[in-house]
Structures are given as C-alpha cells and as structure tokens.
N, C-alpha and C positions, 0 to 999 in steps of 0.2 A: 906208639907210632904212629904219628901226624901222615894223613893220607896227602897225596901228591895233588895241586889244582888241576891237572888233568884227570886223574881219578873221580874227582869231588864233580866234575863239569859233566864225566860218561853219566855217574851216577843219575845225577839230576835231566840230562837230556833222555836217556833211555825210560826212566821214572817216567815221564812226560808223555812218550810216544808209545811207551809197553804196557797198554794196561789190559783192557777184557778182547780175547780174540772172538771171532766169529764165531756162531752157532758151529759145531761138529767140525774144529778146527784147531789146530796144534800152531803155534806161532814161536820160533825163538829168533832173537835179534841179538848179533853181536858185535860190538866196535872195538876199535883202537884208537887211541890218540895221543900223541907225543910217547908211544914206549907202555901207556898204561891198556888197560883190554879188558870189558866188561862183557857177559853173556848174560841175557836172559830172557825167559820162558815161560810159557801160557798157554794154557789149554782148556776148552770149552767144557771137558768132561772129567779136568781135577787131574789129570794121569800126571806126572812128573816128565816135563821135558826141557832140556836142556843143552848144554854144548857139546856133550855126547851122541845127543837124537840125531838120527839116519833121514836125510832128505831126499826126494829127488830135485836135480838142479839145474835139469833140461839143458835148455842151448848155454849156459855157463860151463858146460863140455868145451864148446868152441873154442874159449881163451886155453885150456888144455890143449886142446889139439893145435892151437897156433904157439903155445911154448913147446910141445912137441917137433913142430916145424923149427920152430928158432934154435931147437938143441939140435936136433940132426944137420942144420946148417952151421954151428959151431961144432960140430966134430967133424964137417968135410962130408957126409953121406949125400948132401945137396945143397943145391945152390939156392937160395929166394924166387931167383927168375927165371930157374929152368921150367922149362916147359913139361906139362903133366905128361904131357903125350909117352916124353922118356921112361916115365914110373909106370906105364899102364902095362898089363899082357900083351903079349905080340898080338893077337888077333885082335884088339880091339879096335875097332874103328871110329873116327873122330867125325863131329857134323863140321858143316863147312863155317872156315873162319875159328875154329878149336884148336887148330895146331898152334895159335901164338899164346894159348892160357898159360900163364907160370904158377906155380904154386904159391907164390905170394898175392897173386888175385883172387884165388879160390880163396885164402886165409881173411883176405879183405872184400871181401863181398865184390870187386871190382870185374869177373869172370865174364859176365854177361850171362851165366845159366840161369834156371829157373829154380825157385826154390824149390822144384820137386819133379824128380824124374818124369817122364810121359806116362800117366795110367795112373798116378798117384795125387790124391787130394794135397791142395796147399795146406792143409790143416787135416792131423790125426783125430779128430774128435772124436768120430762116431763107430761106432764097433765095427761097420764095413770097412772104412776106409783102413783104423787099425789094423784090420783083419789083412786088408791087399797089400800093406806095407810088412807087416809082420812075416809074408811069404818071401819077401824078396831076401837073396843073399847077394854077398860082395861081388860075385860075377855075375849074377842080375844086374847089381847098379854098374860094373863096368859096361855092362850091353848097351844099359841104356842110353848111355850116351850116341849110339850111333842112330838114335829115333829119335835127339833131340834138337833144338834150335835154340842155338841163341838169341837171348832178347835185344841184346846191344855187342855191339865188338868188345871186344876186350880190352879192361882199362880205361872204357869210357864212362861207364857208372853204377853207380853203387845200387846194386839188387841183392839183397837178405838172400842166401841159396843155403838150403838143410842141403841139397844138392850136392853143391859145389864141396861145404865142408866135408862132408862124407866121403866124397870121393878123393880130397886133400889126405884124410886119416888112413884110409885104408891103401892109396899110394904111398905113403910114407912107410905102412908097414910093409908093404913087399919091397920096396929098397932095403928097409935094415930086416928083412926076414926073419920077421915075429907079427904077431897080432895087433891087433891098434893098440887092446887093452893092457897087453904087455907092456906095449913101446911106452903109452903114458904111463904106466906105475914104472919102468925102468927109469924113465930120464926127467919125470914129474913129480909122482909121489913121491918114491922113495928118498930122494938126494932131501925134499922139503920134509921128511917125516911127514906124510899124508896118513895116518894109520886106519883110518875109517872111507878112503877114498877110492871108487872105484865101482866097478860093474857088476850086476847081480848079486851074488851071498853075499849075506853079512856075516861080520865079525861074531862068534857066538855070544860076546856081553853087550852087542850093540841093537838099538833099538827103533823102530820105524813106523811112525802112526799111518793108518790107512788113508791115504788120497781118497779124496771127495772132487766133487764134480761143481761147478759154480752152481749147483742147486742143493748141494750137499749129498746128494747121492756116493754110493761107495765107487771107485775106480779102480778097476786091477793095477797091479805095475806094469810100467812102460818096457815091453823088450822091441825092438827094432834091428837085431842084428848089420842090417845095411845103413841104419843111419844112427849107429851108436857112437862114432866121431864128432855127430851135431847135438847130442842130447841125453847121452845114455848112464853118464856119472851120478852118484849118490855121494854125495858128502854130509859132511856135519859143519855146527857155525866154529868148533874150534879148528878144524882142519882148515876152512877156508880162510878164518882170519890169519891163520900160520902163513896160509897162501897170499895173502893182501900185505902182511907183514912184511914177505918177502921181498913182494914189488915196491914197497916202502925203505928198502936198502937193509934188511935185517936176513943176510943172506949170506953164504963162502963167496967167494968171487968168482966162482967159476958159473955158479948158478946165478950169480947178479947178471951179470953178462948176458946169460941165456934171456932173464926176464926183461931186461933193457931192449934186446933186440924185438922181442915179443911186442914190447909196450911201444915202440916207436911207429908213429906212424906213415903207413904205406900209400895211403890213398887220401886225396882230398877232393870229394865230391862240389865243391863250392859249399856255402853256407857255415855254420858253426861247427858243422862236423868233420873229425879226420877219424879214419878206421886203422888199426896195427891190424896185426895178426890174431884176429879174434875179437881182442878189446874194440869198445868203442870209444873217442874221446871228443869232448863238448863242454863248452863253459856252466861252471856248476849256476843249476840255474837256481836265482832269488826270489822272494817272494814278489806275488805277480805285481805290487804296486809297488815293488824297488824294481823291477825290470823295467816296468813303464817310466819311472823316474829316470833311470839311467840311460834310457830311450837304445835299450840295445847292447848298450858297452857290454865286453865280455869280465865274465869273474874267472877266479881260478878254473884250473883244467882238471875237469871230472873223467876219472876211467873208469869205464862201467861195461857190466853186460846182466841181461835179466835171462830168467828162465821161464815156461811156464810148459809143462807135461798134462797129461788129462785129469790128473789129481792133485798139483803143487804147483807152488808160484816158489820163485828166488829171486834174486837181487846181491850182486857185489859189486860193489865200487869202493873209490879211493881217490883223495883230493894231496897228490904228492906235495905238492907248496903247504898243506895244510897238515902234514903229516897226522893226516886221519883216515879209516878205512870204515867199512859198515857190511855187513851182511844180513841180509834177512829172509828165513828160509818159514815157507806154510804149506799145512796139509792141504790147500784146498787150490783150484781151479779160478784164481782169481789175484789179476796183477798186486805186487806190492813194491811196485819201482816207485809210484809214489811216495810212498812211505821210506824207504832206506834212501832217497834224495833229501826228504826233508830232515832225517837223523842226520845225516853228512852235512849238510847244510848249517844245523846248529852245531854242529862240531867244530867244522871248518872256516865257514862263514864270516 
C-alpha cells in the first residue's frame, strides 16, 4: 500500500532532526501531520526507547491543570472568573490586593503572584532547594499566601508562576472533593485514553530512563506534592500525541469543547504572546533570515508549552492551521524547545 504524502513528509523531517542523542541521554520525538503519525526514539546507551517510554514532562503539566479548570467550568463546578478566595480553606488569609485574583488569571500567569511562595527558591535545582520544596504540603501552600506579596495587580502583567498554578490545581481539587491527581485522571486522562500519564508509580509494563543533570549526572525523580499541579506529571510520546491530536479536533464533542475552552486566549500581555489556560500562543517562528525579511510579520499560530525538571526536558506544540503537532521528550536537563519548534516549522511552515 502506498504511503500518504503526510507520512512521507513525517519520515523525512524526523529522519533529518532525530539523529544521535547527547551523551547519557534518551530522546523520543513524536509528530502528527494531517492525521498521519510517527514516533522515533534514540538513546546514547543503545537501550530501546520509543512511544511507550515514560518521561517526566515538567511544566507541560500546567496545560493539564488548565484543561481540568476548563472541564470544571464546563461542568458548572466553577466559573473561570470566580475569585480564588471562594475555593480556599476557611482559615486561609490572602495578601493585600489578592481578593480579586481569579481562577483564569492563575492559569494564564496574570495573577500577580511570584514564581514561588516565600522561602522557596525560584528554581528547584540544588538538593537544598529540592528538600525545602519537598517538605511543603498542600496546607503549607495555602498558608504561604498570607506571607506573599503580589508583584503586580491581578490582570495587569504576565508573570510566570508555579505558585499560582499549584494553588489553582489544589483549589479545584477542594471544590471537586478529590485530590488533584485524581481530578486530572478523571477529567483529562481517562476521556482521552491516556493510559501512561499520571503521577508517581509507573505501569508494570512501562520503562523510564534515568534523569540526568546538565553535565550528565544522575538526578532522582522529582516529588513535590505541593507543586504537583505545576509540574508532576509523567507521560509518553504516545499519550501526548493523543492529547495533541485531540486538540487538533480528534476528540468527542464534550471533550473537544473543553479543550477549546482551555486553548482560548485569556490574557494578552502585548507583543506577540497570548496566554490561554496553561497554553502559550505565539506566531510560529520562522528561520532567522525569513524573520528579518518579513520584518516581524506574524506566521501561523503555535500553541505550546515546554518543561524542565532536574533530569528531564520536554516540549509539546501544535499548529492548528497546519494540522501539525510535535512532542519532544529527553532524559536530560537541557531545553528541547528549539528542536521542537524547528520540527514543527518544517512540518507546518
């Protein structure tokens, strides 16, 4: 049987970009184009990796928390513009100005909250920083609000906040009467058939390469319950491609409606960036020379998020107009966003 032009293009593009991985690293890339799908995996140690290999996906988790918010809104459990204070424990105290912070602002990084709560380093890279974050539980996270100072009035400025998305996830869980991980499983993973996406224990038949630091040292798995809604998920190229395919329209009506809510812009900080419920939306970057020649004119919209943990890196992006999507997963603390964008540009550009 003859292969489709989309399949042939996927093969050519991935063959050109997925070659040898860096030392002590596993790399898996998956792509969709016009309904065709392909996954390629390579590993410096020669061990087999592919569509079912599990990786920490870091901040791509925020998109799942955003879809959970959209789903709760669609079910009537919350409203997108509902104030966070209504979902907090009765004894929680808010800092000045935070009474107006809404759920959608938390998801779109426009709440004014800092990147992390007071006393927690912005980046959890050193063992000391990880230990301090690991000691926090959900109650500690809510209590930290009282000691927090808003960096900007709500809704005024884009300020990326792991703290804000973590508060959002646990607040939704309180309203729904379930833990955050169970909420994501019920509202996002199960409807889409994402069987290897979750927190903690791996399925018996799943494998996960060891995470490595920037210089190639082994890094233990990340486990920060308080910040789980901002970065705790593990997943595979197969599951993430299924998720991106659903965002391209391959989903039942109810799920498609919720995904559309999650991917709709909620905050426009100016410039080329728009922020949805977890997703970031920018014009698909072209080659540098093409950008110069076009004098900054916009290309097709790219909907995307990336992730970094202590030992893993990830990228997930799609171009709805080009019917293309790309997932990049790597077992090393080194950004793979550039690789993901280049592959997506070659497919959809």
